[in-house]
A tleap script that builds the chain and sets N, CA, C and O, in Angstrom:
source leaprc.protein.ff14SB
mol = sequence {
  NMET ALA THR ILE THR ASN ALA SER LEU SER
  LEU ALA HIE ASP THR THR LYS ARG THR VAL
  ASN SER VAL VAL ARG CYS THR VAL ASN PHE
  THR ALA LEU GLU LEU CYS GLN MET LYS THR
  TRP GLN GLY CARG
}
set mol.1.N position { -15.086 -3.071 -5.589 }
set mol.1.CA position { -13.729 -3.536 -5.578 }
set mol.1.C position { -12.806 -2.344 -5.293 }
set mol.1.O position { -13.008 -1.250 -5.819 }
set mol.2.N position { -11.810 -2.571 -4.468 }
set mol.2.CA position { -10.851 -1.518 -4.144 }
set mol.2.C position { -10.050 -1.134 -5.385 }
set mol.2.O position { -9.759 -1.973 -6.238 }
set mol.3.N position { -9.701 0.144 -5.469 }
set mol.3.CA position { -8.889 0.620 -6.588 }
set mol.3.C position { -7.615 1.262 -6.046 }
set mol.3.O position { -7.617 1.894 -4.990 }
set mol.4.N position { -6.525 1.084 -6.797 }
set mol.4.CA position { -5.233 1.662 -6.442 }
set mol.4.C position { -4.907 2.736 -7.465 }
set mol.4.O position { -4.936 2.483 -8.670 }
set mol.5.N position { -4.592 3.955 -6.978 }
set mol.5.CA position { -4.220 5.052 -7.866 }
set mol.5.C position { -2.953 5.709 -7.336 }
set mol.5.O position { -2.545 5.466 -6.201 }
set mol.6.N position { -2.347 6.525 -8.149 }
set mol.6.CA position { -1.151 7.287 -7.783 }
set mol.6.C position { -0.037 6.399 -7.241 }
set mol.6.O position { 0.629 6.761 -6.271 }
set mol.7.N position { 0.167 5.248 -7.858 }
set mol.7.CA position { 1.210 4.328 -7.394 }
set mol.7.C position { 2.582 4.835 -7.813 }
set mol.7.O position { 2.774 5.303 -8.935 }
set mol.8.N position { 3.542 4.732 -6.878 }
set mol.8.CA position { 4.922 5.109 -7.194 }
set mol.8.C position { 5.878 4.187 -6.444 }
set mol.8.O position { 5.568 3.691 -5.362 }
set mol.9.N position { 7.033 3.973 -7.038 }
set mol.9.CA position { 8.071 3.139 -6.449 }
set mol.9.C position { 9.364 3.932 -6.415 }
set mol.9.O position { 9.768 4.517 -7.420 }
set mol.10.N position { 10.015 3.950 -5.257 }
set mol.10.CA position { 11.276 4.660 -5.097 }
set mol.10.C position { 12.330 3.666 -4.612 }
set mol.10.O position { 12.094 2.914 -3.666 }
set mol.11.N position { 13.496 3.669 -5.268 }
set mol.11.CA position { 14.584 2.774 -4.888 }
set mol.11.C position { 15.826 3.584 -4.546 }
set mol.11.O position { 16.200 4.494 -5.285 }
set mol.12.N position { 16.462 3.258 -3.431 }
set mol.12.CA position { 17.707 3.898 -3.032 }
set mol.12.C position { 18.771 2.814 -2.910 }
set mol.12.O position { 18.648 1.904 -2.089 }
set mol.13.N position { 19.805 2.912 -3.721 }
set mol.13.CA position { 20.872 1.907 -3.752 }
set mol.13.C position { 21.988 2.288 -2.780 }
set mol.13.O position { 22.410 3.443 -2.726 }
set mol.14.N position { 22.456 1.314 -2.021 }
set mol.14.CA position { 23.641 1.479 -1.180 }
set mol.14.C position { 24.686 0.513 -1.733 }
set mol.14.O position { 24.678 -0.673 -1.406 }
set mol.15.N position { 25.574 1.023 -2.564 }
set mol.15.CA position { 26.533 0.159 -3.258 }
set mol.15.C position { 27.573 -0.429 -2.305 }
set mol.15.O position { 28.093 -1.516 -2.558 }
set mol.16.N position { 27.882 0.273 -1.212 }
set mol.16.CA position { 28.875 -0.267 -0.285 }
set mol.16.C position { 28.331 -1.473 0.479 }
set mol.16.O position { 29.066 -2.427 0.735 }
set mol.17.N position { 27.058 -1.436 0.840 }
set mol.17.CA position { 26.429 -2.560 1.546 }
set mol.17.C position { 25.776 -3.552 0.592 }
set mol.17.O position { 25.338 -4.628 0.999 }
set mol.18.N position { 25.717 -3.174 -0.684 }
set mol.18.CA position { 25.074 -3.994 -1.720 }
set mol.18.C position { 23.614 -4.296 -1.355 }
set mol.18.O position { 23.156 -5.436 -1.432 }
set mol.19.N position { 22.895 -3.225 -0.953 }
set mol.19.CA position { 21.481 -3.337 -0.603 }
set mol.19.C position { 20.671 -2.284 -1.354 }
set mol.19.O position { 21.215 -1.329 -1.908 }
set mol.20.N position { 19.371 -2.485 -1.354 }
set mol.20.CA position { 18.439 -1.522 -1.949 }
set mol.20.C position { 17.329 -1.265 -0.948 }
set mol.20.O position { 16.768 -2.200 -0.378 }
set mol.21.N position { 17.017 -0.006 -0.739 }
set mol.21.CA position { 15.897 0.401 0.097 }
set mol.21.C position { 14.747 0.753 -0.829 }
set mol.21.O position { 14.907 1.586 -1.721 }
set mol.22.N position { 13.600 0.141 -0.635 }
set mol.22.CA position { 12.464 0.419 -1.513 }
set mol.22.C position { 11.311 1.021 -0.724 }
set mol.22.O position { 11.059 0.654 0.423 }
set mol.23.N position { 10.612 1.965 -1.375 }
set mol.23.CA position { 9.427 2.597 -0.792 }
set mol.23.C position { 8.338 2.578 -1.855 }
set mol.23.O position { 8.541 3.039 -2.979 }
set mol.24.N position { 7.184 2.039 -1.486 }
set mol.24.CA position { 6.032 1.996 -2.387 }
set mol.24.C position { 4.943 2.861 -1.777 }
set mol.24.O position { 4.611 2.721 -0.600 }
set mol.25.N position { 4.392 3.752 -2.583 }
set mol.25.CA position { 3.304 4.627 -2.118 }
set mol.25.C position { 2.155 4.548 -3.108 }
set mol.25.O position { 2.355 4.394 -4.313 }
set mol.26.N position { 0.945 4.658 -2.567 }
set mol.26.CA position { -0.231 4.669 -3.436 }
set mol.26.C position { -1.434 5.169 -2.639 }
set mol.26.O position { -1.383 5.315 -1.418 }
set mol.27.N position { -2.491 5.418 -3.355 }
set mol.27.CA position { -3.780 5.739 -2.757 }
set mol.27.C position { -4.701 4.556 -3.011 }
set mol.27.O position { -4.834 4.099 -4.146 }
set mol.28.N position { -5.334 4.065 -1.961 }
set mol.28.CA position { -6.266 2.946 -2.090 }
set mol.28.C position { -7.665 3.460 -1.773 }
set mol.28.O position { -7.902 4.027 -0.706 }
set mol.29.N position { -8.584 3.256 -2.705 }
set mol.29.CA position { -9.975 3.684 -2.530 }
set mol.29.C position { -10.856 2.457 -2.365 }
set mol.29.O position { -10.819 1.539 -3.184 }
set mol.30.N position { -11.656 2.449 -1.291 }
set mol.30.CA position { -12.559 1.344 -1.015 }
set mol.30.C position { -13.997 1.783 -1.255 }
set mol.30.O position { -14.331 2.961 -1.127 }
set mol.31.N position { -14.843 0.817 -1.605 }
set mol.31.CA position { -16.272 1.103 -1.754 }
set mol.31.C position { -16.895 1.221 -0.363 }
set mol.31.O position { -16.289 0.824 0.632 }
set mol.32.N position { -18.091 1.762 -0.303 }
set mol.32.CA position { -18.796 1.906 0.970 }
set mol.32.C position { -19.039 0.540 1.610 }
set mol.32.O position { -18.945 0.403 2.830 }
set mol.33.N position { -19.346 -0.462 0.804 }
set mol.33.CA position { -19.574 -1.808 1.330 }
set mol.33.C position { -18.302 -2.364 1.959 }
set mol.33.O position { -18.356 -2.946 3.043 }
set mol.34.N position { -17.167 -2.197 1.302 }
set mol.34.CA position { -15.894 -2.689 1.846 }
set mol.34.C position { -15.558 -1.999 3.165 }
set mol.34.O position { -15.103 -2.649 4.106 }
set mol.35.N position { -15.776 -0.706 3.238 }
set mol.35.CA position { -15.523 0.032 4.479 }
set mol.35.C position { -16.401 -0.491 5.609 }
set mol.35.O position { -15.934 -0.664 6.734 }
set mol.36.N position { -17.660 -0.740 5.313 }
set mol.36.CA position { -18.595 -1.263 6.312 }
set mol.36.C position { -18.153 -2.644 6.783 }
set mol.36.O position { -18.204 -2.939 7.977 }
set mol.37.N position { -17.722 -3.489 5.854 }
set mol.37.CA position { -17.280 -4.837 6.212 }
set mol.37.C position { -16.018 -4.797 7.071 }
set mol.37.O position { -15.881 -5.595 7.998 }
set mol.38.N position { -15.108 -3.892 6.781 }
set mol.38.CA position { -13.885 -3.790 7.577 }
set mol.38.C position { -14.180 -3.300 8.989 }
set mol.38.O position { -13.528 -3.723 9.944 }
set mol.39.N position { -15.163 -2.406 9.124 }
set mol.39.CA position { -15.510 -1.872 10.440 }
set mol.39.C position { -16.189 -2.921 11.312 }
set mol.39.O position { -16.027 -2.908 12.533 }
set mol.40.N position { -16.945 -3.826 10.701 }
set mol.40.CA position { -17.719 -4.788 11.478 }
set mol.40.C position { -17.048 -6.156 11.583 }
set mol.40.O position { -17.579 -7.049 12.243 }
set mol.41.N position { -15.897 -6.333 10.948 }
set mol.41.CA position { -15.211 -7.636 10.998 }
set mol.41.C position { -14.717 -7.917 12.408 }
set mol.41.O position { -14.080 -7.058 13.018 }
set mol.42.N position { -14.998 -9.096 12.934 }
set mol.42.CA position { -14.673 -9.446 14.319 }
set mol.42.C position { -13.258 -9.985 14.491 }
set mol.42.O position { -12.830 -10.169 15.630 }
set mol.43.N position { -12.522 -10.244 13.438 }
set mol.43.CA position { -11.223 -10.883 13.547 }
set mol.43.C position { -10.071 -9.968 13.892 }
set mol.43.O position { -8.928 -10.425 13.915 }
set mol.44.N position { -10.313 -8.702 14.161 }
set mol.44.CA position { -9.199 -7.790 14.440 }
set mol.44.C position { -8.820 -7.752 15.869 }
set mol.44.O position { -7.899 -7.027 16.245 }
savepdb mol mol.pdb
quit
């Protein structure tokens, strides 16, 4: 099963436009089986 580590969320507020810019960052680790399945999947 894939694992997510080092997750972070950054929000930048623009009060004049009343908007928020969001950035999500993380590290995703896949097992060897998942990597093999992604490489051989025909739907891409």
